N, CA and C atoms as a LAMMPS dump frame, in Angstrom:
ITEM: TIMESTEP
0
ITEM: NUMBER OF ATOMS
210
ITEM: BOX BOUNDS ff ff ff
-5.0000000000000000e+02 5.0000000000000000e+02
-5.0000000000000000e+02 5.0000000000000000e+02
-5.0000000000000000e+02 5.0000000000000000e+02
ITEM: ATOMS id mol type element x y z
1 1 1 N -35.329 -334.669 -342.264
2 1 2 C -35.215 -334.507 -340.837
3 1 3 C -34.917 -335.879 -340.22
4 2 1 N -34.115 -335.916 -339.183
5 2 2 C -33.742 -337.188 -338.548
6 2 3 C -34.803 -337.609 -337.533
7 3 1 N -34.77 -338.883 -337.19
8 3 2 C -35.701 -339.4 -336.188
9 3 3 C -35.378 -338.804 -334.821
10 4 1 N -36.403 -338.617 -333.992
11 4 2 C -36.144 -338.068 -332.662
12 4 3 C -35.353 -339.055 -331.8
13 5 1 N -34.498 -338.522 -330.949
14 5 2 C -33.702 -339.346 -330.06
15 5 3 C -34.545 -339.798 -328.875
16 6 1 N -35.48 -338.959 -328.474
17 6 2 C -36.334 -339.244 -327.328
18 6 3 C -37.78 -339.046 -327.749
19 7 1 N -38.635 -339.989 -327.379
20 7 2 C -40.035 -339.888 -327.744
21 7 3 C -40.88 -340.211 -326.521
22 8 1 N -41.849 -339.36 -326.219
23 8 2 C -42.772 -339.587 -325.119
24 8 3 C -43.935 -340.396 -325.671
25 9 1 N -44.152 -341.587 -325.116
26 9 2 C -45.206 -342.46 -325.646
27 9 3 C -46.454 -342.458 -324.782
28 10 1 N -46.365 -341.963 -323.56
29 10 2 C -47.53 -341.983 -322.688
30 10 3 C -47.478 -340.775 -321.772
31 11 1 N -48.617 -340.175 -321.549
32 11 2 C -48.69 -339.019 -320.665
33 11 3 C -48.506 -337.72 -321.413
34 12 1 N -48.579 -336.633 -320.681
35 12 2 C -48.431 -335.299 -321.258
36 12 3 C -47.524 -334.481 -320.335
37 13 1 N -46.198 -334.652 -320.449
38 13 2 C -45.3 -333.946 -319.54
39 13 3 C -45.28 -332.443 -319.814
40 14 1 N -45.045 -331.711 -318.755
41 14 2 C -44.915 -330.254 -318.884
42 14 3 C -43.525 -329.944 -319.427
43 15 1 N -43.33 -328.724 -319.909
44 15 2 C -41.981 -328.351 -320.371
45 15 3 C -40.931 -328.48 -319.262
46 16 1 N -41.33 -328.211 -318.015
47 16 2 C -40.387 -328.332 -316.897
48 16 3 C -39.995 -329.797 -316.673
49 17 1 N -40.966 -330.701 -316.785
50 17 2 C -40.676 -332.125 -316.618
51 17 3 C -39.757 -332.632 -317.726
52 18 1 N -40.003 -332.175 -318.954
53 18 2 C -39.12 -332.563 -320.059
54 18 3 C -37.707 -332.019 -319.855
55 19 1 N -37.614 -330.788 -319.364
56 19 2 C -36.299 -330.205 -319.107
57 19 3 C -35.562 -330.995 -318.021
58 20 1 N -36.271 -331.41 -316.973
59 20 2 C -35.65 -332.201 -315.918
60 20 3 C -35.176 -333.547 -316.456
61 21 1 N -35.997 -334.178 -317.281
62 21 2 C -35.627 -335.452 -317.869
63 21 3 C -34.381 -335.314 -318.745
64 22 1 N -34.355 -334.308 -319.565
65 22 2 C -33.194 -334.085 -320.43
66 22 3 C -31.943 -333.758 -319.62
67 23 1 N -32.096 -333.033 -318.512
68 23 2 C -30.945 -332.723 -317.665
69 23 3 C -30.355 -333.996 -317.07
70 24 1 N -31.215 -334.903 -316.632
71 24 2 C -30.73 -336.165 -316.06
72 24 3 C -30.048 -337.013 -317.118
73 25 1 N -30.647 -337.119 -318.287
74 25 2 C -30.059 -337.925 -319.359
75 25 3 C -28.727 -337.341 -319.796
76 26 1 N -28.648 -336.043 -319.912
77 26 2 C -27.398 -335.388 -320.306
78 26 3 C -26.318 -335.601 -319.254
79 27 1 N -26.685 -335.466 -317.981
80 27 2 C -25.709 -335.659 -316.908
81 27 3 C -25.205 -337.098 -316.879
82 28 1 N -26.097 -338.058 -317.081
83 28 2 C -25.69 -339.464 -317.071
84 28 3 C -24.769 -339.784 -318.241
85 29 1 N -25.04 -339.209 -319.394
86 29 2 C -24.202 -339.512 -320.553
87 29 3 C -22.851 -338.825 -320.461
88 30 1 N -22.766 -337.711 -319.736
89 30 2 C -21.504 -336.988 -319.6
90 30 3 C -20.678 -337.497 -318.43
91 31 1 N -21.266 -338.304 -317.556
92 31 2 C -20.551 -338.818 -316.389
93 31 3 C -19.45 -339.769 -316.828
94 32 1 N -18.451 -339.913 -315.975
95 32 2 C -17.344 -340.828 -316.257
96 32 3 C -17.878 -342.254 -316.309
97 33 1 N -17.313 -343.073 -317.168
98 33 2 C -17.769 -344.466 -317.239
99 33 3 C -17.488 -345.196 -315.93
100 34 1 N -18.241 -346.235 -315.681
101 34 2 C -18.071 -347.021 -314.46
102 34 3 C -16.694 -347.648 -314.431
103 35 1 N -16.213 -347.927 -313.233
104 35 2 C -14.905 -348.531 -313.049
105 35 3 C -14.892 -349.917 -313.688
106 36 1 N -14.082 -350.084 -314.707
107 36 2 C -14.049 -351.358 -315.417
108 36 3 C -12.991 -352.299 -314.86
109 37 1 N -12.334 -351.927 -313.752
110 37 2 C -11.311 -352.804 -313.198
111 37 3 C -11.925 -354.017 -312.517
112 38 1 N -13.189 -353.938 -312.096
113 38 2 C -13.877 -355.087 -311.497
114 38 3 C -14.511 -355.898 -312.605
115 39 1 N -13.984 -357.057 -312.814
116 39 2 C -14.538 -357.927 -313.842
117 39 3 C -15.042 -359.2 -313.194
118 40 1 N -15.86 -359.933 -313.906
119 40 2 C -16.443 -361.15 -313.356
120 40 3 C -15.462 -362.306 -313.384
121 41 1 N -14.396 -362.247 -314.197
122 41 2 C -13.46 -363.359 -314.242
123 41 3 C -12.437 -363.291 -313.122
124 42 1 N -12.447 -362.248 -312.343
125 42 2 C -11.542 -362.104 -311.217
126 42 3 C -12.051 -362.936 -310.039
127 43 1 N -11.152 -363.427 -309.213
128 43 2 C -11.56 -364.205 -308.04
129 43 3 C -12.383 -363.328 -307.112
130 44 1 N -13.251 -363.976 -306.36
131 44 2 C -14.091 -363.219 -305.444
132 44 3 C -13.223 -362.567 -304.367
133 45 1 N -13.745 -361.531 -303.748
134 45 2 C -13.006 -360.843 -302.697
135 45 3 C -12.708 -361.776 -301.537
136 46 1 N -13.635 -362.678 -301.226
137 46 2 C -13.426 -363.614 -300.123
138 46 3 C -12.27 -364.558 -300.433
139 47 1 N -12.226 -365.088 -301.645
140 47 2 C -11.138 -365.988 -302.021
141 47 3 C -9.81 -365.251 -302.033
142 48 1 N -9.802 -364.035 -302.494
143 48 2 C -8.582 -363.252 -302.52
144 48 3 C -8.081 -362.984 -301.104
145 49 1 N -9.003 -362.706 -300.189
146 49 2 C -8.619 -362.465 -298.799
147 49 3 C -7.919 -363.688 -298.229
148 50 1 N -8.508 -364.864 -298.376
149 50 2 C -7.922 -366.06 -297.794
150 50 3 C -6.641 -366.464 -298.502
151 51 1 N -6.547 -366.207 -299.773
152 51 2 C -5.315 -366.527 -300.492
153 51 3 C -4.16 -365.685 -299.962
154 52 1 N -4.432 -364.453 -299.592
155 52 2 C -3.383 -363.558 -299.112
156 52 3 C -3.126 -363.667 -297.616
157 53 1 N -4.05 -364.264 -296.861
158 53 2 C -3.909 -364.273 -295.408
159 53 3 C -3.713 -365.662 -294.807
160 54 1 N -3.471 -366.658 -295.6
161 54 2 C -3.189 -367.97 -295.032
162 54 3 C -1.699 -368.091 -294.78
163 55 1 N -1.378 -368.839 -293.749
164 55 2 C 0.038 -369.02 -293.411
165 55 3 C 0.636 -370.103 -294.296
166 56 1 N 1.912 -370.011 -294.588
167 56 2 C 2.543 -371.069 -295.386
168 56 3 C 2.627 -372.359 -294.569
169 57 1 N 2.652 -373.468 -295.253
170 57 2 C 2.772 -374.769 -294.595
171 57 3 C 4.231 -375.053 -294.264
172 58 1 N 4.471 -375.542 -293.042
173 58 2 C 5.824 -375.908 -292.624
174 58 3 C 5.788 -377.378 -292.226
175 59 1 N 6.215 -378.268 -293.097
176 59 2 C 6.152 -379.688 -292.779
177 59 3 C 7.123 -380.061 -291.651
178 60 1 N 6.778 -381.104 -290.949
179 60 2 C 7.656 -381.602 -289.891
180 60 3 C 6.871 -382.412 -288.891
181 61 1 N 7.569 -383.033 -287.944
182 61 2 C 6.901 -383.858 -286.949
183 61 3 C 5.949 -383.021 -286.083
184 62 1 N 4.716 -383.48 -285.94
185 62 2 C 3.739 -382.8 -285.092
186 62 3 C 3.119 -381.554 -285.702
187 63 1 N 3.465 -381.248 -286.932
188 63 2 C 2.939 -380.014 -287.546
189 63 3 C 1.456 -380.136 -287.864
190 64 1 N 0.952 -381.33 -288.104
191 64 2 C -0.474 -381.483 -288.394
192 64 3 C -1.293 -381.048 -287.187
193 65 1 N -0.769 -381.318 -285.97
194 65 2 C -1.472 -380.907 -284.767
195 65 3 C -1.416 -379.375 -284.61
196 66 1 N -0.276 -378.803 -284.901
197 66 2 C -0.112 -377.355 -284.772
198 66 3 C -0.883 -376.588 -285.84
199 67 1 N -1.238 -377.26 -286.925
200 67 2 C -1.924 -376.564 -288.01
201 67 3 C -3.335 -376.131 -287.62
202 68 1 N -3.914 -376.762 -286.596
203 68 2 C -5.257 -376.411 -286.168
204 68 3 C -5.264 -375.249 -285.184
205 69 1 N -4.11 -374.847 -284.723
206 69 2 C -4.013 -373.746 -283.753
207 69 3 C -3.564 -372.47 -284.45
208 70 1 N -4.153 -371.364 -284.084
209 70 2 C -3.752 -370.096 -284.725
210 70 3 C -2.363 -369.636 -284.398
């Protein structure tokens, strides 16, 4: 006989409680995996926002003064 997959180590659950526990575990294991497109090596959302929303630099006389104005 194989080892049990689930073992109750403390308490005395009722059959209904065990059924509820098994239903939750089964539902979690059958659920779709989490979205793996978000990884930790990706730039933060804040950095991505500013990278996409900054204006390009236009060099020229007086442009340093204009750069502080929206």
